[in-house]
PAKOL-840409 format. One record per residue: x, y, z of N, C-alpha, C in turn; residue in one letter. Coordinates in steps of 0.001 Angstrom, whole numbers, padded with zeros to 6 digits, always signed. Layout:
! PAKOL-840409
XYZXYZXYZA
...
//
This chain:
! PAKOL-840409
-027719+022267+003942-027664+020866+004376-028960+020422+005114M
-029066+018954+005102-030431+018365+005928-030124+018517+007188R
-031061+018302+007890-031044+018310+009619-030527+016761+009613D
-031150+015690+008916-030863+014608+009135-030858+013619+007838E
-030033+012770+007535-029633+011813+006387-029978+010490+006717Y
-030542+009847+005737-030672+008403+005870-029529+007316+005217D
-028951+006765+006249-027976+006174+005713-028092+004514+005481F
-029567+004186+005858-029873+002412+005729-029539+001998+004761S
-029571+002460+003683-028997+001683+002246-027628+001834+001920G
-026815+002384+002783-025198+002638+002753-024688+001335+002930S
-023379+000999+002486-022532+000054+002872-021380+000208+003450R
-020509-000483+004082-019582-000178+005159-018286+000229+003846P
-017330+001144+004209-016339+001386+003539-015288+000078+003297N
-015204-000284+002127-014101-001398+002063-012704-001306+002582P
-012336-000130+002513-010995+000309+002993-010627+000952+004190Y
-011725+000665+004938-011683+001278+006423-010579+000569+007110A
-010644-000640+006844-009427-001277+007982-008099-001399+007024E
-007908-000751+006236-006786-000550+005142-006022+000720+005303R
-006016+001135+006502-005477+002616+006589-004069+002532+006421V
-003643+003650+006113-001965+003740+005568-001716+004796+006418R
-000500+004422+006568+000567+005510+007541+001520+005856+006880R
+001861+007551+006928+003180+007632+005941+004392+007407+006946P
+005505+006980+006242+006485+006777+007078+007765+007353+006054V
+008707+007321+006892+010333+007852+005912+010952+006580+005994T
+011454+006453+004628+012391+004918+004959+013795+005554+004111V
+014608+005027+004193+015714+005176+003531+016216+004002+002757N
+016097+004172+001476+016305+002747+000595+017226+003219-000419I
+018252+002285-000556+019235+002341-001921+018631+002922-003305D
+019747+003603-003682+019186+004254-004772+018654+003206-006116V
+019689+001934-006315+019342+000867-007015+018034+000138-006775E
+017439+000329-005554+016249-000397-005332+015059+000351-005627T
+015389+001610-005588+014072+002542-005965+013980+002708-007348I
+015194+002809-007957+015307+002797-009235+014328+001579-010015D
+014650+000304-009392+013985-000775-009678+012669-000856-009636Y
+012054-000335-008576+010615-000164-008508+010287+000920-009191F
+010813+002000-009382+010393+003188-010263+009985+002791-011764K
+011141+001615-011977+011193+001207-013541+009872+000287-013677E
+009611-000635-012472+008178-001410-012433+007056-000403-012520E
+007063+000623-011781+006006+001499-011873+005592+001811-013340A
+006872+002337-014029+006664+002670-015290+006181+001720-016397R
+006715+000467-016260+005997-000537-016954+004620-000853-016481R
+004067-000797-015519+002946-001657-014954+001680-000125-014815T
+002127+000904-014574+001464+002001-014501+000975+002197-013280G
+001304+001610-012381+001006+001481-010698+002220+002550-010044I
+001799+003174-009351+002947+004104-008588+004196+002783-007942S
+004963+003812-007645+006158+002992-006962+005925+002616-005702Y
+005421+003426-005189+004897+003508-003932+003996+002369-003251Q
+002866+001987-004289+002089+001180-003996+002575-000177-004479N
+003573-000189-005100+004050-001632-005753+004849-002215-004571I
+005768-001136-004045+006549-001436-002732+005741-001933-001418I
+004439-001229-001411+003480-001500-000284+002864-002955-000608N
+002634-003376-002093+002093-004617-002184+003052-005704-002010M
+004150-005488-002277+005555-006215-002161+005370-006659-000581Y
+005525-005616+000144+005739-005899+001506+004367-006448+002163L
+003594-006068+001908+002476-006564+002213+002099-008140+001903G
+002670-008610+000767+002732-009844+000511+003676-010637+001313E
+004584-009939+001707+005837-010546+002510+005035-010985+003760C
+004320-009849+004397+003999-009915+005600+002659-011047+005934A
+002040-011010+004604+000972-012140+004526+001287-013584+004599A
+002408-013811+003834+003097-014849+003799+004128-015179+004841Q
+004196-014239+005802+005132-014180+007036+006561-014977+006872K
+006920-014188+005694+008484-014322+005164+009533-013822+006103I
+010268-014841+006502+010996-014265+007941+012516-014365+006927R
+013028-013116+007596+014325-012973+006994+015491-013612+007403L
+016606-013787+006315+017484-014694+007047+018967-013838+006621T
+019895-013696+007158+021138-013173+007218+022093-014082+007054F
+023245-014045+006176+024196-014789+005820+025385-014165+006598V
//
């Protein structure tokens, strides 16, 4: 290893602000099956699809309504 490294030409990590935290969530079987089918169809993992969907809901500030 070198004693020093030159980082003057480096760029900031674009994902540094998008840190993920593992969580445990109980989700209905039918709901998981839906997202897993979407994962097969799109080639994107079902966890990423759920994260994208929830992120979009948060970005749009969608409020839950209960009947």
